[in-house]
C-alpha positions in Angstrom: 97.7 72.3 24.9 101.5 72.7 24.8 103.7 71.7 27.7 104.6 75.4 28.1 100.9 76.4 28.3 100.2 73.7 30.8 103.0 75.0 33.0 101.6 78.5 32.9 98.2 77.3 34.0 99.7 75.4 36.9 101.7 78.4 38.0 98.7 80.7 37.7 96.6 78.3 39.9 99.4 78.1 42.4 99.6 81.9 42.5 95.8 82.1 43.1 96.0 79.6 46.0 99.0 81.4 47.5 97.4 84.8 47.4 94.9 84.2 50.3 97.6 82.3 52.3 99.9 85.3 51.9 97.1 87.6 53.0 96.5 85.5 56.1 100.2 85.5 56.9 100.3 89.3 56.7 97.3 89.8 58.9 98.3 92.1 61.8 98.7 90.6 65.3 96.0 91.3 67.8 96.2 94.7 69.5 96.1 93.8 73.2 93.9 96.0 75.5 95.5 96.6 79.0 93.4 98.2 81.7 95.2 100.4 84.3 93.5 101.3 87.6 95.0 103.4 90.4 93.8 105.0 93.6 96.1 107.9 92.9 96.1 111.0 90.8 97.8 111.5 87.4 100.5 113.5 89.2 101.0 111.1 92.1 100.8 107.7 90.2 101.9 108.5 86.6 105.4 107.2 87.5 104.0 103.7 88.0 102.3 103.6 84.6 105.5 105.1 83.0 107.6 102.4 84.6 105.2 99.7 83.4 105.3 101.1 79.9 109.1 101.1 80.0 109.0 97.4 81.0 106.8 96.7 78.0 109.2 98.5 75.7 112.1 96.6 77.1 110.4 93.4 76.2 109.8 94.6 72.6 106.2 95.7 72.9 105.1 99.2 71.8 101.9 101.1 72.7 99.8 101.5 69.6 101.5 98.7 67.7 101.1 95.8 70.1 98.8 97.1 72.8 96.7 100.0 74.0 96.2 101.2 77.6 92.9 102.3 79.1 93.5 104.2 82.3 91.3 105.1 85.3 92.5 107.4 88.2 90.6 107.5 91.5 92.2 110.9 92.3 92.8 109.8 95.9 89.1 108.9 96.5 89.1 105.2 97.4 85.3 105.0 97.3 85.5 105.6 93.5 87.5 102.5 92.9 84.6 100.0 92.5 82.9 102.2 89.8 86.2 102.8 88.0 86.9 99.1 88.0 83.5 98.4 86.5 84.2 100.9 83.8 87.4 99.2 82.8 85.9 95.7 82.9 83.1 96.9 80.6 85.8 97.5 78.0 86.8 93.8 78.2 90.5 94.3 78.6 92.8 91.3 78.0 94.6 92.0 81.3 94.4 94.5 84.1 97.5 96.2 85.6 96.6 97.4 89.0 99.7 98.4 91.0 98.4 98.8 94.5 96.7 96.2 96.7 93.8 98.5 97.6 92.9 99.1 94.0 93.4 95.4 93.1 91.0 94.5 95.9 88.3 96.7 94.3 88.6 94.9 91.0 88.7 91.5 92.7 85.5 92.1 94.5 83.7 92.6 91.2 84.1 88.8 90.6 85.9 89.3 87.3 87.9 86.4 85.9 90.0 88.8 83.7 93.7 88.4 84.8 95.0 91.0 87.3 98.6 91.9 87.7 99.5 93.9 90.8 102.9 95.4 91.6 103.2 96.2 95.3 100.5 94.4 97.2 101.9 94.2 100.8 100.3 90.9 101.7 98.9 89.0 98.6 98.0 85.9 100.5 96.4 87.8 103.4 94.5 90.0 101.0 93.0 86.9 99.3 94.8 87.4 96.0 96.7 84.2 96.1 96.7 80.8 97.8 100.5 81.1 98.2 103.3 83.1 96.8 104.7 80.2 94.9 101.4 79.0 93.4 98.9 81.8 93.5 96.0 79.9 91.8 93.1 82.0 90.5 93.4 85.0 88.2 95.8 87.3 90.1 99.5 87.4 90.4 102.4 90.0 90.5 104.8 91.4 93.0 104.8 92.2 96.7 106.4 95.2 98.4 107.2 93.3 101.7 106.6 96.5 103.8 106.2 94.6 107.1 109.5 92.8 106.9 111.3 96.1 106.5 109.6 97.9 109.4 112.3 97.1 111.9 115.1 98.3 109.6 113.5 101.7 109.4 113.5 102.0 113.2 117.1 101.0 113.2 118.0 103.6 110.6 116.4 106.3 112.7 118.4 105.1 115.7 121.6 105.3 113.7 120.8 108.8 112.4 119.6 110.0 115.8 121.6 108.0 118.5 119.9 109.9 121.4 116.3 109.2 120.1 113.9 108.4 122.9 110.4 108.8 121.4 109.1 108.3 117.8 105.7 109.2 116.4 104.1 106.7 114.1 101.5 108.0 111.6 99.1 105.4 110.1 95.7 104.8 108.7 94.0 101.5 109.6 91.8 101.5 106.5 89.8 98.2 106.0 91.1 98.0 102.4 94.8 98.7 103.2 96.2 95.3 104.1 99.5 95.0 106.1 99.0 98.2 108.2 98.4 96.4 111.5 101.4 94.1 110.9 103.6 97.1 110.0 102.4 99.0 113.1 103.0 96.0 115.4 106.5 95.3 113.9 107.5 99.0 114.2 106.4 99.1 117.9 108.2 95.8 118.6 111.5 97.0 117.0 111.3 100.4 118.9 110.8 98.6 122.2 113.9 96.5 121.6 115.9 99.7 121.0 114.4 101.4 124.1 112.3 103.9 122.0 108.8 104.9 123.1 106.2 105.1 120.4 103.3 107.6 120.0 100.8 106.6 117.4 98.6 109.0 115.4 95.9 107.9 112.9 94.9 110.0 109.9 91.9 108.7 108.0 91.9 111.5 105.4 94.2 114.3 104.2 92.1 116.8 106.2 93.3 115.1 109.4 97.0 115.7 108.8 97.1 119.1 110.5 95.4 117.7 113.6 97.7 114.7 113.7 100.8 116.8 113.5 99.5 119.2 116.1 99.0 116.3 118.4 102.5 115.0 117.6 104.0 118.4 118.5 102.5 118.1 122.0 104.3 114.8 122.6 107.6 116.3 121.2 108.8 113.2 119.4 112.4 112.9 118.2 111.4 111.4 114.8 108.5 110.2 112.7 107.7 107.0 110.9 105.0 107.1 108.2 103.4 103.7 107.5 102.5 103.3 103.9 98.9 103.9 102.8 97.4 104.7 99.4 95.9 107.9 100.8 99.3 109.0 102.3 101.1 108.2 99.0 98.6 110.4 97.0 99.1 113.3 99.5 102.8 112.8 100.1 103.7 116.4 99.3 101.5 117.7 102.1 102.8 115.1 104.5 106.4 116.0 103.9 105.7 119.7 104.1 104.1 119.3 107.6 107.1 117.2 108.8 109.5 119.8 107.6 107.5 122.6 109.2 107.8 120.9 112.6 111.5 120.0 111.9 110.7 116.3 112.6 113.1 113.9 111.0 110.9 111.4 109.1 111.4 108.1 107.4 109.0 106.6 104.8 108.6 103.3 102.9 109.1 104.6 99.4 111.5 107.0 97.7 108.7 109.0 96.1 108.2 110.7 99.5 111.9 111.8 99.5 111.5 113.2 96.0 108.5 115.1 97.4 110.7 116.6 100.2 110.8 113.9 102.8 114.0 113.2 104.7 114.6 109.6 103.9 113.1 106.3 102.8 113.9 102.7 102.9 112.0 100.1 101.0 111.3 98.5 97.6 111.6 100.6 94.5 108.0 101.1 93.3 109.3 102.0 89.8 111.2 98.8 89.6 108.3 96.7 90.8 106.0 98.4 88.2 108.5 97.8 85.5 108.8 94.1 86.4 105.0 93.8 86.3 105.2 94.2 82.5 106.8 90.7 82.3 103.7 89.2 84.0 101.4 91.0 81.6 103.3 89.7 78.6 103.4 86.1 79.9 99.6 86.2 80.5 98.9 87.8 77.1 100.9 85.2 75.4 99.2 82.3 77.0 100.4 81.7 80.5 97.9 81.2 83.3 98.2 83.9 86.0 97.7 81.3 88.8 100.8 79.5 87.7 103.1 82.5 87.8 104.8 82.8 91.3 104.5 86.1 93.1 107.9 87.7 93.3 109.5 89.8 96.1 111.5 93.0 95.5 115.0 92.5 94.1 115.9 96.1 94.7 115.7 97.8 98.1 116.8 101.4 98.3 117.9 103.9 100.9 117.3 107.4 99.7 118.2 110.6 101.6 117.2 114.2 100.9 120.2 116.2 102.0 118.5 119.5 101.4 115.7 118.5 103.9 118.4 117.4 106.3 120.0 120.9 106.2 116.6 122.6 106.5 115.8 120.8 109.7 119.4 121.1 111.0 120.2 117.4 111.0 123.6 115.9 110.2 123.4 112.5 108.6 126.2 110.2 109.8 128.8 109.2 107.2 128.1 105.5 108.0 124.5 106.0 106.7 125.4 108.2 103.7 127.9 105.5 102.5 125.0 103.0 102.4 122.6 105.3 100.6 121.6 104.3 97.1 120.8 107.9 96.3 121.1 111.3 97.9 119.1 114.3 96.7 120.0 118.0 97.0 
């Protein structure tokens, strides 16, 4: 065989060996499956999923190319969460994104070891999600909303907006699955007492209780209202803000979504920002990090949002000192 012929044989053999290697190199990356579980409705909680998807996109991951999302919505019915969590787990997702603490609790109780990323659990350690914020351990991690720590500031804001305030109504729901409510309630009452403000508490266990609670408030004639965050309240926030406006009660809430729904003002962490940041946790876990080694983060963005249209409707003038500190004003 000539030297030229031998060279052709060697080259042909090399090409044959290279073919399967090239095929392996071009094999598409795994399409991650992300489970999304929420206690809300598509209308009330879609913004959380949208923010998470935005975070994924910012990190270079696209739905359909790198990952797919399987969503389950409890439609405000918290008793549906365990069954919906079981549905998602049966699909064997690579990671679960469960924004709220109450929904994350439902998945945790299933005993699953699939990593869970939460976005605004009010008390991750108290809820049993983590051993500590710095080293969670286990299979859960994410971000906390720190509602309790901001309770006093909301009372102070009401005092600044209404210097003559003497009595404030506090609406809450002491649900077993909603961690942080007793602490928020206690801190709110403590801060009010320091400022010489009396508190009248009203509990609503379901949306059907709202009218009764507001009718009871009206008898006490409070100067303002504080709504302590709860998944059921968040899902039904439009009705809540409508009732507050109908009684012309200045109200403050934990999240800006209430203000966009017609509420007067809010002070707290940005839910959208927390959900967006949760995407970085999902990516780290999907690319090999252990969730228990990822520290739970606090909000980096607190926002004061005021609805000027609502203020005009109830005949309230917002002081310039408060307006200058607002991160956003609507209407």
